[in-house]
C-alpha positions in Angstrom: -16.0 18.2 18.2 -12.7 17.6 19.9 -11.6 14.8 22.2 -8.9 12.2 22.8 -7.7 9.6 20.3 -5.7 6.5 20.7 -4.1 5.3 17.5 -2.5 1.9 17.2 0.1 1.8 14.5 2.5 4.4 13.2 2.4 3.6 9.5 0.9 5.7 6.7 -2.7 5.5 8.1 -1.7 6.0 11.7 0.7 8.9 11.2 -1.8 10.6 8.9 -4.7 10.6 11.1 -2.5 11.5 14.1 -1.2 14.5 12.2 -4.8 15.6 11.1 -6.4 15.2 14.5 -3.6 17.1 16.2 -4.2 19.9 13.7 -7.9 19.8 14.5 -7.2 20.2 18.3 -7.5 16.7 19.5 -5.3 15.0 22.1 -3.5 12.2 20.3 -1.5 9.2 21.5 0.0 6.6 19.1 1.2 3.2 20.1 3.7 1.6 17.7 5.3 -1.9 18.2 8.4 -0.9 16.2 11.4 0.9 17.5 11.2 3.7 15.0 10.0 4.5 11.4 11.5 2.4 8.7 14.7 3.7 7.2 14.2 2.3 3.7 11.4 1.2 1.4 10.2 1.0 -2.1 8.1 3.6 -4.0 4.4 4.2 -3.5 2.0 5.6 -6.2 0.2 8.7 -5.1 -2.7 9.5 -7.4 -4.2 13.0 -7.6 -6.8 12.4 -4.9 -4.0 11.2 -2.6 -2.0 14.3 -3.2 -5.2 16.4 -2.3 -5.5 14.4 0.9 -1.8 15.2 1.7 -2.5 18.9 0.9 -5.3 18.8 3.4 -2.9 17.3 6.0 -0.3 20.0 5.3 2.2 17.4 3.9 1.7 17.8 0.2 4.6 20.1 -0.5 7.1 17.9 1.3 6.0 14.9 -0.7 6.2 16.7 -3.9 9.7 17.8 -3.1 10.8 14.3 -2.6 9.0 12.4 -5.4 8.7 12.0 -9.1 5.7 12.6 -11.4 4.8 10.2 -14.1 2.2 10.2 -16.8 0.6 6.8 -17.7 2.0 3.3 -17.7 2.5 0.5 -20.3 1.5 -3.2 -20.1 4.1 -5.3 -22.0 4.5 -8.9 -23.0 7.7 -10.7 -22.0 9.2 -9.9 -25.4 8.8 -6.2 -24.8 5.9 -5.7 -27.2 3.1 -3.4 -25.9 -0.2 -4.8 -24.8 -1.8 -1.5 -23.7 -1.0 2.0 -22.7 -2.9 2.9 -19.5 -3.8 6.2 -17.8 -2.1 8.6 -20.2 -4.4 11.4 -19.1 -3.6 10.9 -15.4 -0.6 11.7 -13.3 0.8 9.9 -10.4 3.7 10.7 -8.1 6.1 7.9 -7.1 7.1 8.6 -3.5 9.6 6.6 -1.5 7.9 5.2 1.6 10.5 7.0 3.7 9.7 10.3 2.2 6.0 9.8 2.8 6.3 8.8 6.4 8.7 11.6 7.1 6.4 14.1 5.6 3.5 12.8 7.8 5.4 12.6 11.0 8.0 15.3 11.0 5.8 17.8 12.9 4.4 15.4 15.5 5.3 16.6 19.0 7.9 14.5 20.8 6.2 11.7 22.8 3.1 11.5 20.7 4.3 8.2 19.2 5.2 5.6 21.9 7.7 3.3 20.3 8.1 -0.3 21.3 4.5 -0.5 22.4 2.8 -3.6 21.0 -0.9 -4.0 21.5 -2.3 -7.5 22.2 -6.0 -6.5 22.0 -8.7 -4.0 22.9 -8.7 -5.0 26.6 -5.2 -3.8 27.0 -5.6 -0.3 25.7 -5.8 2.9 27.8 -9.1 4.8 27.6 -9.8 7.4 24.9 -12.8 8.9 23.2 -11.8 7.2 19.9 -9.6 4.2 19.2 -8.2 4.1 15.7 -7.0 0.6 14.5 -4.2 1.3 12.0 -2.3 -1.8 12.9 -2.0 -3.2 9.4 -3.5 -6.1 7.5 -2.9 -8.6 10.3 -4.7 -6.3 12.7 -5.2 -7.8 16.1 -7.8 -5.2 16.9 -9.9 -6.0 13.8 -9.8 -9.7 14.5 -10.7 -9.2 18.2 -13.7 -7.0 17.2 -15.2 -9.0 14.3 -13.2 -12.2 14.0 -12.1 -11.4 10.4 -8.6 -12.6 9.4 -6.7 -12.0 6.2 -7.2 -14.5 3.3 -4.2 -15.7 1.1 -4.3 -14.5 -2.5 -2.3 -17.4 -3.8 0.5 -15.2 -5.0 3.7 -13.9 -3.6 5.7 -10.8 -4.3 9.4 -9.8 -4.3 10.3 -6.1 -4.2 13.4 -4.1 -4.2 15.4 -1.0 -5.6 18.4 -1.0 -7.9 20.5 1.9 -9.2 19.7 3.6 -12.5 16.8 5.6 -13.7 13.6 3.7 -14.5 12.7 5.2 -17.8 9.0 5.1 -17.2 6.4 2.9 -15.6 5.6 -0.5 -16.9 4.3 -3.9 -16.0 5.2 -7.0 -18.0 2.7 -9.8 -17.9 3.7 -13.3 -18.6 2.1 -16.7 -17.9 1.5 -16.8 -14.2 3.8 -13.9 -13.3 4.4 -10.2 -13.8 7.4 -7.8 -13.4 6.8 -4.2 -12.6 9.2 -1.2 -13.0 8.7 2.3 -11.6 10.9 5.2 -10.6 12.0 5.5 -6.9 13.8 8.8 -7.6 15.7 10.3 -10.5 18.6 7.8 -10.1 16.9 4.7 -8.7 14.5 2.1 -10.0 11.7 0.5 -7.9 10.9 -3.0 -9.1 8.4 -5.7 -8.1 7.8 -9.3 -9.2 4.5 -11.2 -8.6 3.8 -14.8 -9.3 1.6 -17.7 -8.3 2.6 -19.4 -5.0 2.5 -22.8 -6.7 5.3 -21.7 -9.1 7.7 -21.0 -6.3 10.1 -23.6 -4.9 10.6 -23.9 -1.1 12.7 -21.0 -0.1 13.4 -21.6 3.6 14.4 -18.9 6.0 14.3 -15.1 5.2 18.1 -15.2 5.3 18.2 -17.9 2.6 15.6 -15.9 0.5 17.9 -13.0 0.5 20.9 -15.0 -0.6 19.0 -17.1 -3.2 16.4 -14.6 -4.4 18.4 -13.0 -7.1 19.3 -16.3 -8.8 15.8 -17.4 -8.4 14.3 -14.3 -10.0 16.8 -14.5 -12.9 15.6 -18.1 -13.5 12.0 -17.3 -13.3 12.2 -14.3 -15.6 14.9 -15.6 -18.0 14.4 -14.4 -21.5 12.2 -11.4 -20.7 12.8 -8.1 -22.5 15.9 -5.9 -21.8 14.3 -3.6 -19.2 13.6 -6.6 -17.0 17.0 -8.1 -17.7 18.6 -4.8 -16.7 17.0 -4.8 -13.3 17.7 -8.5 -12.7 21.3 -7.9 -13.6 21.7 -5.5 -10.7 20.1 -7.5 -8.0 23.2 -9.0 -6.4 23.9 -7.3 -3.0 20.8 -5.2 -3.0 18.1 -5.8 -0.3 15.2 -8.0 -1.5 11.8 -8.0 0.2 9.8 -11.2 -0.1 6.2 -11.9 1.2 3.2 -14.0 0.6 0.2 -11.7 -0.4 -3.0 -11.4 1.5 -6.1 -9.3 1.4 -8.9 -8.6 3.9 -12.4 -9.8 3.0 -14.9 -7.0 2.4 -16.2 -5.9 5.8 -19.7 -5.3 7.0 -18.5 -2.4 9.1 -15.4 -0.3 9.7 -16.5 0.6 13.2 -17.2 -1.2 16.5 -18.2 0.9 19.4 -15.7 3.7 19.6 -13.2 1.9 17.4 -12.5 2.7 13.8 -10.6 0.6 11.3 -8.2 2.5 9.0 -5.9 1.7 6.1 -4.9 -2.0 5.7 -6.7 -2.9 8.9 -9.9 -2.0 7.1 -9.2 -2.9 3.5 -5.8 -4.6 3.0 -5.7 -5.4 -0.6 -3.6 -7.0 -3.4 -0.9 -4.5 -4.5 -1.9 -4.7 -8.2 -4.0 -1.5 -8.3 -1.3 0.5 -6.6 -4.0 2.0 -4.3 -3.2 0.9 -0.8 -1.4 4.0 0.5 -3.7 6.3 -1.4 -6.8 4.7 0.2 -5.2 4.9 3.6 -4.7 8.7 3.2 -8.3 9.1 2.0 -9.5 7.1 5.1 -7.5 9.4 7.4 -8.8 12.6 5.9 -12.4 11.2 6.0 -12.2 10.2 9.6 -10.7 13.5 10.6 -13.4 15.5 8.7 -16.2 13.2 10.1 -15.0 13.5 13.8 -14.5 17.2 13.5 -17.9 18.1 12.0 -20.1 15.6 14.1 -21.8 16.4 17.3 -20.4 13.2 19.0 -18.1 10.3 18.5 -20.9 7.9 17.5 -22.2 10.1 14.8 -18.7 10.9 13.6 -17.8 7.2 13.3 -21.0 6.4 11.5 -20.3 9.2 9.0 -16.8 7.8 8.4 -18.0 4.3 7.9 -20.8 5.5 5.4 -18.1 7.5 3.5 -15.4 5.0 3.2 -16.6 1.4 3.6 -18.2 0.9 0.2 -15.2 2.4 -1.6 -12.8 0.3 0.5 -14.6 -2.9 -0.2 -14.8 -2.1 -3.9 -11.0 -1.6 -4.1 -10.4 -4.9 -2.3 -12.5 -6.8 -4.9 -11.0 -4.9 -7.8 -7.4 -5.5 -6.7 -8.1 -9.2 -6.1 -9.5 -9.6 -9.6 -6.5 -7.8 -11.1 -4.1 -9.9 -9.2 -5.7 -13.0 -10.7 -5.9 -11.6 -14.2 -2.3 -10.3 -14.2 -0.8 -13.7 -13.0 -3.2 -15.9 -15.1 -1.7 -19.1 -16.2 -4.2 -19.8 -19.0 -5.9 -17.8 -21.8 -3.2 -15.1 -21.6 -3.8 -14.3 -25.3 -7.4 -13.5 -24.7 -6.4 -11.5 -21.6 -4.0 -9.4 -23.5 -6.5 -8.7 -26.3 -9.2 -7.6 -23.6 -6.6 -5.3 -22.0 -5.7 -3.8 -25.3 -9.3 -3.2 -26.3 -10.1 -1.8 -22.8 -7.3 0.6 -23.1 -8.4 2.0 -26.5 -11.9 2.7 -25.2 -11.0 4.0 -21.8 
């Protein structure tokens, strides 16, 4: 089946499905509220199944050329001692967001993405056979269709990039907070800090956060092991992203009429699993395959929903649980013992 698709949002999910539907012979229009693709961003973990999705979209080689492969990760205590070694038998590629978006969008014909085109709701959209809501965790289309809004996780995150190689992948879990380190590329370190909202003093405006954030993080993570201290010592003058964390409650359906929810609009989740971008790519390939093989739009969207919703809802629940466990304020000793035992028997 071929037809016309209107995609709202030119992030990872939106550009991936636009690329795939164009390759399948569909007519595609993308509405994006921003003026262009972002020119910076932190690293995203691409697991093997996500790389297979990128290969299916014809973007895998470009992503491999601009990313780093890592094997496994370590969970550490603030003193640097190891709690657990995780995923040693699996590989993941750490891909700068800019590299991923460029790989997905570079072959899109001029004019497919209409920049500076915010969408207020379904009633304002031009007609199309299929509407794809890839407009993020605060999706206006999702809220208009089913009334579901994001829920706060009770945690916040800081993210950024500093110069120097990462030297591997690690998360350090303390009481009520964690600090993660991954590669961005061979010469840069991607870092992220997550903590309970109640542990954070009032920060004021985004501008104030940018000025005060480095000192605040050094205070919050004072005394942690040398790898964390190294990153914290390089924060001055580097861009610092701060945001409150939300997820989307598990949904009863990813479709409504001829509209399909994709990516964070469908299953926005806590970042602790490192699965958000991967699941968006898997959504895109599943939707493309379902629409291409079905006799009509209704059947195609039902196949997509059946294929992806159960998995997406499971990831939301698992990520929310890990967010709570990794930032636990009590029984951290028992948590660490459980993680260590789980890693040995995994």
